[in-house]
PDB file with one MODEL, atoms N, CA, C and O in Angstrom:
MODEL        1
ATOM      1  N   MET A   1     -78.940 -21.194 -13.303  1.00  0.00           N
ATOM      2  CA  MET A   1     -79.637 -22.304 -12.695  1.00  0.00           C
ATOM      3  C   MET A   1     -81.047 -22.392 -13.279  1.00  0.00           C
ATOM      4  O   MET A   1     -81.776 -21.401 -13.318  1.00  0.00           O
ATOM      5  N   SER A   2     -81.417 -23.569 -13.725  1.00  0.00           N
ATOM      6  CA  SER A   2     -82.756 -23.798 -14.256  1.00  0.00           C
ATOM      7  C   SER A   2     -83.745 -23.987 -13.118  1.00  0.00           C
ATOM      8  O   SER A   2     -83.391 -24.456 -12.037  1.00  0.00           O
ATOM      9  N   HIS A   3     -84.986 -23.615 -13.382  1.00  0.00           N
ATOM     10  CA  HIS A   3     -86.054 -23.833 -12.413  1.00  0.00           C
ATOM     11  C   HIS A   3     -87.061 -24.772 -13.044  1.00  0.00           C
ATOM     12  O   HIS A   3     -87.684 -24.448 -14.055  1.00  0.00           O
ATOM     13  N   ILE A   4     -87.212 -25.926 -12.445  1.00  0.00           N
ATOM     14  CA  ILE A   4     -88.135 -26.932 -12.953  1.00  0.00           C
ATOM     15  C   ILE A   4     -89.315 -26.997 -11.998  1.00  0.00           C
ATOM     16  O   ILE A   4     -89.157 -27.317 -10.820  1.00  0.00           O
ATOM     17  N   ARG A   5     -90.499 -26.693 -12.514  1.00  0.00           N
ATOM     18  CA  ARG A   5     -91.710 -26.742 -11.697  1.00  0.00           C
ATOM     19  C   ARG A   5     -92.093 -28.185 -11.431  1.00  0.00           C
ATOM     20  O   ARG A   5     -91.959 -29.053 -12.294  1.00  0.00           O
ATOM     21  N   CYS A   6     -92.571 -28.421 -10.222  1.00  0.00           N
ATOM     22  CA  CYS A   6     -93.037 -29.750  -9.835  1.00  0.00           C
ATOM     23  C   CYS A   6     -94.282 -29.593  -8.977  1.00  0.00           C
ATOM     24  O   CYS A   6     -94.263 -28.889  -7.968  1.00  0.00           O
ATOM     25  N   ASN A   7     -95.352 -30.242  -9.376  1.00  0.00           N
ATOM     26  CA  ASN A   7     -96.596 -30.188  -8.618  1.00  0.00           C
ATOM     27  C   ASN A   7     -96.837 -31.446  -7.798  1.00  0.00           C
ATOM     28  O   ASN A   7     -97.923 -31.617  -7.245  1.00  0.00           O
ATOM     29  N   VAL A   8     -95.854 -32.324  -7.708  1.00  0.00           N
ATOM     30  CA  VAL A   8     -95.997 -33.554  -6.948  1.00  0.00           C
ATOM     31  C   VAL A   8     -95.573 -33.276  -5.506  1.00  0.00           C
ATOM     32  O   VAL A   8     -94.390 -33.323  -5.169  1.00  0.00           O
ATOM     33  N   GLU A   9     -96.556 -32.988  -4.675  1.00  0.00           N
ATOM     34  CA  GLU A   9     -96.276 -32.611  -3.288  1.00  0.00           C
ATOM     35  C   GLU A   9     -95.595 -33.722  -2.500  1.00  0.00           C
ATOM     36  O   GLU A   9     -94.887 -33.446  -1.531  1.00  0.00           O
ATOM     37  N   GLU A  10     -95.799 -34.971  -2.902  1.00  0.00           N
ATOM     38  CA  GLU A  10     -95.235 -36.105  -2.178  1.00  0.00           C
ATOM     39  C   GLU A  10     -93.766 -36.386  -2.521  1.00  0.00           C
ATOM     40  O   GLU A  10     -93.169 -37.297  -1.947  1.00  0.00           O
ATOM     41  N   CYS A  11     -93.183 -35.633  -3.430  1.00  0.00           N
ATOM     42  CA  CYS A  11     -91.794 -35.878  -3.838  1.00  0.00           C
ATOM     43  C   CYS A  11     -90.803 -35.200  -2.899  1.00  0.00           C
ATOM     44  O   CYS A  11     -90.973 -34.040  -2.525  1.00  0.00           O
ATOM     45  N   HIS A  12     -89.777 -35.937  -2.530  1.00  0.00           N
ATOM     46  CA  HIS A  12     -88.698 -35.447  -1.663  1.00  0.00           C
ATOM     47  C   HIS A  12     -88.045 -34.180  -2.228  1.00  0.00           C
ATOM     48  O   HIS A  12     -87.653 -33.300  -1.462  1.00  0.00           O
ATOM     49  N   TYR A  13     -87.925 -34.078  -3.534  1.00  0.00           N
ATOM     50  CA  TYR A  13     -87.223 -32.963  -4.169  1.00  0.00           C
ATOM     51  C   TYR A  13     -88.085 -31.718  -4.368  1.00  0.00           C
ATOM     52  O   TYR A  13     -87.562 -30.669  -4.745  1.00  0.00           O
ATOM     53  N   ASN A  14     -89.386 -31.809  -4.123  1.00  0.00           N
ATOM     54  CA  ASN A  14     -90.277 -30.673  -4.323  1.00  0.00           C
ATOM     55  C   ASN A  14     -90.154 -29.706  -3.150  1.00  0.00           C
ATOM     56  O   ASN A  14     -90.371 -30.078  -1.997  1.00  0.00           O
ATOM     57  N   ASN A  15     -89.803 -28.464  -3.463  1.00  0.00           N
ATOM     58  CA  ASN A  15     -89.712 -27.408  -2.458  1.00  0.00           C
ATOM     59  C   ASN A  15     -90.467 -26.205  -2.998  1.00  0.00           C
ATOM     60  O   ASN A  15     -89.962 -25.494  -3.867  1.00  0.00           O
ATOM     61  N   SER A  16     -91.662 -25.975  -2.495  1.00  0.00           N
ATOM     62  CA  SER A  16     -92.503 -24.857  -2.950  1.00  0.00           C
ATOM     63  C   SER A  16     -92.732 -24.917  -4.462  1.00  0.00           C
ATOM     64  O   SER A  16     -92.630 -23.905  -5.155  1.00  0.00           O
ATOM     65  N   GLU A  17     -93.040 -26.105  -4.958  1.00  0.00           N
ATOM     66  CA  GLU A  17     -93.328 -26.369  -6.371  1.00  0.00           C
ATOM     67  C   GLU A  17     -92.133 -26.160  -7.295  1.00  0.00           C
ATOM     68  O   GLU A  17     -92.305 -25.905  -8.487  1.00  0.00           O
ATOM     69  N   THR A  18     -90.933 -26.267  -6.753  1.00  0.00           N
ATOM     70  CA  THR A  18     -89.703 -26.206  -7.544  1.00  0.00           C
ATOM     71  C   THR A  18     -88.883 -27.458  -7.257  1.00  0.00           C
ATOM     72  O   THR A  18     -88.649 -27.795  -6.097  1.00  0.00           O
ATOM     73  N   CYS A  19     -88.447 -28.150  -8.311  1.00  0.00           N
ATOM     74  CA  CYS A  19     -87.644 -29.350  -8.156  1.00  0.00           C
ATOM     75  C   CYS A  19     -86.233 -28.972  -7.704  1.00  0.00           C
ATOM     76  O   CYS A  19     -85.572 -28.145  -8.332  1.00  0.00           O
ATOM     77  N   GLN A  20     -85.783 -29.581  -6.617  1.00  0.00           N
ATOM     78  CA  GLN A  20     -84.454 -29.308  -6.066  1.00  0.00           C
ATOM     79  C   GLN A  20     -83.429 -30.389  -6.401  1.00  0.00           C
ATOM     80  O   GLN A  20     -82.303 -30.341  -5.906  1.00  0.00           O
ATOM     81  N   ALA A  21     -83.800 -31.359  -7.230  1.00  0.00           N
ATOM     82  CA  ALA A  21     -82.857 -32.414  -7.623  1.00  0.00           C
ATOM     83  C   ALA A  21     -81.752 -31.823  -8.495  1.00  0.00           C
ATOM     84  O   ALA A  21     -81.998 -30.903  -9.274  1.00  0.00           O
ATOM     85  N   SER A  22     -80.548 -32.347  -8.365  1.00  0.00           N
ATOM     86  CA  SER A  22     -79.428 -31.831  -9.165  1.00  0.00           C
ATOM     87  C   SER A  22     -79.565 -32.216 -10.632  1.00  0.00           C
ATOM     88  O   SER A  22     -79.101 -31.486 -11.509  1.00  0.00           O
ATOM     89  N   THR A  23     -80.196 -33.354 -10.906  1.00  0.00           N
ATOM     90  CA  THR A  23     -80.516 -33.780 -12.270  1.00  0.00           C
ATOM     91  C   THR A  23     -81.872 -34.470 -12.226  1.00  0.00           C
ATOM     92  O   THR A  23     -82.316 -34.907 -11.164  1.00  0.00           O
ATOM     93  N   ILE A  24     -82.528 -34.568 -13.374  1.00  0.00           N
ATOM     94  CA  ILE A  24     -83.786 -35.306 -13.437  1.00  0.00           C
ATOM     95  C   ILE A  24     -83.732 -36.290 -14.593  1.00  0.00           C
ATOM     96  O   ILE A  24     -83.019 -36.085 -15.576  1.00  0.00           O
ATOM     97  N   GLN A  25     -84.497 -37.355 -14.456  1.00  0.00           N
ATOM     98  CA  GLN A  25     -84.614 -38.365 -15.505  1.00  0.00           C
ATOM     99  C   GLN A  25     -86.096 -38.535 -15.809  1.00  0.00           C
ATOM    100  O   GLN A  25     -86.884 -38.843 -14.914  1.00  0.00           O
ATOM    101  N   VAL A  26     -86.475 -38.339 -17.053  1.00  0.00           N
ATOM    102  CA  VAL A  26     -87.858 -38.493 -17.479  1.00  0.00           C
ATOM    103  C   VAL A  26     -87.906 -39.578 -18.539  1.00  0.00           C
ATOM    104  O   VAL A  26     -87.055 -39.627 -19.427  1.00  0.00           O
ATOM    105  N   ARG A  27     -88.914 -40.457 -18.442  1.00  0.00           N
ATOM    106  CA  ARG A  27     -89.023 -41.545 -19.418  1.00  0.00           C
ATOM    107  C   ARG A  27     -90.423 -41.566 -20.006  1.00  0.00           C
ATOM    108  O   ARG A  27     -91.356 -40.966 -19.472  1.00  0.00           O
ATOM    109  N   SER A  28     -90.539 -42.264 -21.102  1.00  0.00           N
ATOM    110  CA  SER A  28     -91.830 -42.497 -21.740  1.00  0.00           C
ATOM    111  C   SER A  28     -92.508 -43.670 -21.052  1.00  0.00           C
ATOM    112  O   SER A  28     -91.848 -44.650 -20.706  1.00  0.00           O
ATOM    113  N   ARG A  29     -93.828 -43.582 -20.849  1.00  0.00           N
ATOM    114  CA  ARG A  29     -94.576 -44.670 -20.226  1.00  0.00           C
ATOM    115  C   ARG A  29     -95.245 -45.571 -21.257  1.00  0.00           C
ATOM    116  O   ARG A  29     -95.963 -46.498 -20.881  1.00  0.00           O
ATOM    117  N   VAL A  30     -95.030 -45.325 -22.531  1.00  0.00           N
ATOM    118  CA  VAL A  30     -95.680 -46.127 -23.572  1.00  0.00           C
ATOM    119  C   VAL A  30     -94.692 -47.140 -24.154  1.00  0.00           C
ATOM    120  O   VAL A  30     -93.482 -46.916 -24.150  1.00  0.00           O
ATOM    121  N   ALA A  31     -95.223 -48.244 -24.650  1.00  0.00           N
ATOM    122  CA  ALA A  31     -94.400 -49.371 -25.097  1.00  0.00           C
ATOM    123  C   ALA A  31     -93.385 -49.014 -26.181  1.00  0.00           C
ATOM    124  O   ALA A  31     -92.242 -49.468 -26.130  1.00  0.00           O
ATOM    125  N   ASP A  32     -93.790 -48.208 -27.158  1.00  0.00           N
ATOM    126  CA  ASP A  32     -92.854 -47.912 -28.257  1.00  0.00           C
ATOM    127  C   ASP A  32     -91.970 -46.687 -27.984  1.00  0.00           C
ATOM    128  O   ASP A  32     -91.195 -46.276 -28.847  1.00  0.00           O
ATOM    129  N   HIS A  33     -92.086 -46.112 -26.793  1.00  0.00           N
ATOM    130  CA  HIS A  33     -91.285 -44.962 -26.359  1.00  0.00           C
ATOM    131  C   HIS A  33     -91.510 -43.699 -27.190  1.00  0.00           C
ATOM    132  O   HIS A  33     -90.735 -42.749 -27.086  1.00  0.00           O
ATOM    133  N   MET A  34     -92.548 -43.677 -28.002  1.00  0.00           N
ATOM    134  CA  MET A  34     -92.870 -42.502 -28.804  1.00  0.00           C
ATOM    135  C   MET A  34     -94.137 -41.875 -28.225  1.00  0.00           C
ATOM    136  O   MET A  34     -95.173 -42.534 -28.139  1.00  0.00           O
ATOM    137  N   THR A  35     -94.058 -40.618 -27.835  1.00  0.00           N
ATOM    138  CA  THR A  35     -95.220 -39.942 -27.272  1.00  0.00           C
ATOM    139  C   THR A  35     -95.278 -38.507 -27.740  1.00  0.00           C
ATOM    140  O   THR A  35     -94.268 -37.925 -28.135  1.00  0.00           O
ATOM    141  N   SER A  36     -96.457 -37.949 -27.691  1.00  0.00           N
ATOM    142  CA  SER A  36     -96.615 -36.543 -28.058  1.00  0.00           C
ATOM    143  C   SER A  36     -97.396 -35.774 -26.988  1.00  0.00           C
ATOM    144  O   SER A  36     -97.735 -34.606 -27.176  1.00  0.00           O
ATOM    145  N   ILE A  37     -97.683 -36.452 -25.848  1.00  0.00           N
ATOM    146  CA  ILE A  37     -98.389 -35.770 -24.761  1.00  0.00           C
ATOM    147  C   ILE A  37     -97.688 -36.031 -23.428  1.00  0.00           C
ATOM    148  O   ILE A  37     -97.109 -37.098 -23.221  1.00  0.00           O
ATOM    149  N   SER A  38     -97.743 -35.069 -22.544  1.00  0.00           N
ATOM    150  CA  SER A  38     -97.037 -35.180 -21.263  1.00  0.00           C
ATOM    151  C   SER A  38     -97.596 -36.280 -20.369  1.00  0.00           C
ATOM    152  O   SER A  38     -96.868 -36.823 -19.538  1.00  0.00           O
ATOM    153  N   ASP A  39     -98.879 -36.620 -20.523  1.00  0.00           N
ATOM    154  CA  ASP A  39     -99.468 -37.686 -19.710  1.00  0.00           C
ATOM    155  C   ASP A  39     -98.804 -39.039 -19.941  1.00  0.00           C
ATOM    156  O   ASP A  39     -98.944 -39.937 -19.110  1.00  0.00           O
ATOM    157  N   ASP A  40     -98.096 -39.203 -21.033  1.00  0.00           N
ATOM    158  CA  ASP A  40     -97.406 -40.457 -21.337  1.00  0.00           C
ATOM    159  C   ASP A  40     -95.946 -40.449 -20.894  1.00  0.00           C
ATOM    160  O   ASP A  40     -95.153 -41.267 -21.360  1.00  0.00           O
ATOM    161  N   THR A  41     -95.587 -39.532 -19.998  1.00  0.00           N
ATOM    162  CA  THR A  41     -94.225 -39.467 -19.484  1.00  0.00           C
ATOM    163  C   THR A  41     -94.236 -39.663 -17.976  1.00  0.00           C
ATOM    164  O   THR A  41     -95.278 -39.517 -17.336  1.00  0.00           O
ATOM    165  N   ALA A  42     -93.085 -39.993 -17.408  1.00  0.00           N
ATOM    166  CA  ALA A  42     -92.966 -40.202 -15.971  1.00  0.00           C
ATOM    167  C   ALA A  42     -91.597 -39.733 -15.491  1.00  0.00           C
ATOM    168  O   ALA A  42     -90.589 -39.896 -16.179  1.00  0.00           O
ATOM    169  N   CYS A  43     -91.583 -39.150 -14.300  1.00  0.00           N
ATOM    170  CA  CYS A  43     -90.328 -38.694 -13.697  1.00  0.00           C
ATOM    171  C   CYS A  43     -89.679 -39.861 -12.959  1.00  0.00           C
ATOM    172  O   CYS A  43     -90.238 -40.363 -11.984  1.00  0.00           O
ATOM    173  N   GLU A  44     -88.526 -40.290 -13.405  1.00  0.00           N
ATOM    174  CA  GLU A  44     -87.787 -41.377 -12.774  1.00  0.00           C
ATOM    175  C   GLU A  44     -87.034 -40.886 -11.533  1.00  0.00           C
ATOM    176  O   GLU A  44     -86.572 -41.708 -10.741  1.00  0.00           O
ATOM    177  N   THR A  45     -86.902 -39.586 -11.347  1.00  0.00           N
ATOM    178  CA  THR A  45     -86.165 -39.006 -10.237  1.00  0.00           C
ATOM    179  C   THR A  45     -86.990 -39.006  -8.948  1.00  0.00           C
ATOM    180  O   THR A  45     -86.441 -38.821  -7.862  1.00  0.00           O
ATOM    181  N   PHE A  46     -88.290 -39.209  -9.061  1.00  0.00           N
ATOM    182  CA  PHE A  46     -89.192 -39.158  -7.911  1.00  0.00           C
ATOM    183  C   PHE A  46     -88.738 -40.050  -6.772  1.00  0.00           C
ATOM    184  O   PHE A  46     -88.440 -41.230  -6.960  1.00  0.00           O
ATOM    185  N   ILE A  47     -88.692 -39.454  -5.578  1.00  0.00           N
ATOM    186  CA  ILE A  47     -88.458 -40.180  -4.333  1.00  0.00           C
ATOM    187  C   ILE A  47     -89.532 -39.695  -3.373  1.00  0.00           C
ATOM    188  O   ILE A  47     -89.688 -38.488  -3.189  1.00  0.00           O
ATOM    189  N   PRO A  48     -90.282 -40.617  -2.751  1.00  0.00           N
ATOM    190  CA  PRO A  48     -91.319 -40.158  -1.830  1.00  0.00           C
ATOM    191  C   PRO A  48     -90.725 -39.495  -0.585  1.00  0.00           C
ATOM    192  O   PRO A  48     -89.667 -39.889  -0.092  1.00  0.00           O
ATOM    193  N   LYS A  49     -91.439 -38.475  -0.092  1.00  0.00           N
ATOM    194  CA  LYS A  49     -91.014 -37.834   1.150  1.00  0.00           C
ATOM    195  C   LYS A  49     -91.152 -38.828   2.288  1.00  0.00           C
ATOM    196  O   LYS A  49     -92.053 -39.666   2.287  1.00  0.00           O
ATOM    197  N   LYS A  50     -90.268 -38.733   3.244  1.00  0.00           N
ATOM    198  CA  LYS A  50     -90.343 -39.583   4.430  1.00  0.00           C
ATOM    199  C   LYS A  50     -91.446 -39.063   5.338  1.00  0.00           C
ATOM    200  O   LYS A  50     -91.634 -37.854   5.471  1.00  0.00           O
ATOM    201  N   ALA A  51     -92.167 -39.973   5.956  1.00  0.00           N
ATOM    202  CA  ALA A  51     -93.207 -39.586   6.912  1.00  0.00           C
ATOM    203  C   ALA A  51     -92.545 -38.966   8.140  1.00  0.00           C
ATOM    204  O   ALA A  51     -91.510 -39.439   8.610  1.00  0.00           O
ATOM    205  N   LYS A  52     -93.151 -37.918   8.642  1.00  0.00           N
ATOM    206  CA  LYS A  52     -92.576 -37.233   9.818  1.00  0.00           C
ATOM    207  C   LYS A  52     -93.073 -37.841  11.089  1.00  0.00           C
ATOM    208  O   LYS A  52     -92.697 -37.397  12.174  1.00  0.00           O
TER     209      LYS A  52
ENDMDL
END
């Protein structure tokens, strides 16, 4: 089992900074889809946590 770190506290899948999603989808945020830095990527799997 892979362990994917996640620092997005507001994500439904984040459990103690570990992603609990069964799969993840990451995309490029730049127009030509070519990037060399992580800041130009985005997690498509993100779902906001429900308010309690």
